[in-house]
C-alpha positions as CSV (number, residue, x, y, z in Angstrom):
1,M,-7.2,-16.0,4.6
2,D,-7.5,-17.8,7.9
3,A,-5.7,-16.6,11.1
4,S,-4.2,-20.3,11.6
5,E,-2.7,-20.4,8.2
6,L,-1.1,-17.0,9.0
7,K,0.3,-18.5,12.3
8,T,2.5,-21.1,10.4
9,K,4.2,-18.5,8.5
10,T,7.5,-16.8,9.3
11,P,7.7,-13.1,10.0
12,D,9.4,-12.3,6.8
13,Q,6.7,-14.1,4.9
14,L,4.2,-12.2,6.7
15,K,5.8,-9.1,6.1
16,D,5.8,-9.8,2.3
17,Q,2.2,-10.6,2.6
18,L,1.7,-7.4,4.2
19,V,3.2,-5.4,1.7
20,A,1.4,-7.2,-1.3
21,L,-2.2,-6.7,0.5
22,K,-1.2,-3.0,1.0
23,K,-0.4,-2.8,-2.6
24,E,-3.8,-4.4,-3.6
25,A,-5.5,-2.2,-1.1
26,F,-4.2,1.0,-3.0
27,N,-5.0,-0.4,-6.3
28,L,-8.4,-1.0,-5.0
29,R,-8.9,2.5,-3.8
30,F,-7.5,4.1,-7.1
31,Q,-10.0,1.6,-8.9
32,Q,-13.1,3.0,-6.6
33,A,-12.0,6.8,-7.0
34,T,-12.0,6.2,-11.0
35,G,-15.2,4.2,-10.8
36,Q,-13.8,1.3,-12.2
37,L,-14.2,-1.1,-8.9
38,E,-16.6,-3.9,-9.5
39,N,-16.1,-5.9,-6.3
40,T,-16.8,-3.5,-3.5
41,A,-16.6,-6.3,-0.7
42,R,-13.0,-6.9,-1.7
43,M,-11.9,-3.7,-0.1
44,R,-13.2,-4.8,3.3
45,A,-11.7,-8.4,2.8
46,V,-8.3,-6.8,2.0
47,R,-8.6,-4.3,5.0
48,R,-9.3,-7.2,7.3
49,D,-6.6,-9.1,5.9
50,V,-4.2,-6.4,6.8
51,A,-5.4,-6.2,10.4
52,R,-5.0,-10.4,10.6
53,V,-1.3,-10.1,9.4
54,K,-0.5,-7.0,11.5
55,T,-1.9,-8.9,14.7
56,I,0.0,-12.1,14.0
57,L,3.3,-10.2,13.3
58,N,2.8,-8.4,17.0
59,Q,2.0,-11.5,18.5
60,K,5.1,-13.2,16.9
61,A,7.3,-10.2,18.1
62,A,5.7,-10.2,21.7
63,E,6.4,-14.1,21.8
64,A,10.2,-13.2,21.1
65,A,10.2,-10.6,23.5
66,A,8.9,-12.8,26.3
67,S,11.6,-15.6,25.5
68,N,14.4,-13.5,25.7
């Protein structure tokens, strides 16, 4: 996931994506605990994607607060 592609999305779309990523992270943690996780690098990628989405959401919130 690219930060530039996230910047074009609305805050509602970003929140939906954040929920989906958190669900995926939960499922990956569960798979790791049960020994079923095959692609361990996916955990890192999902964690970083969550951070990207949160960063863009915070930037959009700051822009909205500054414009008011």
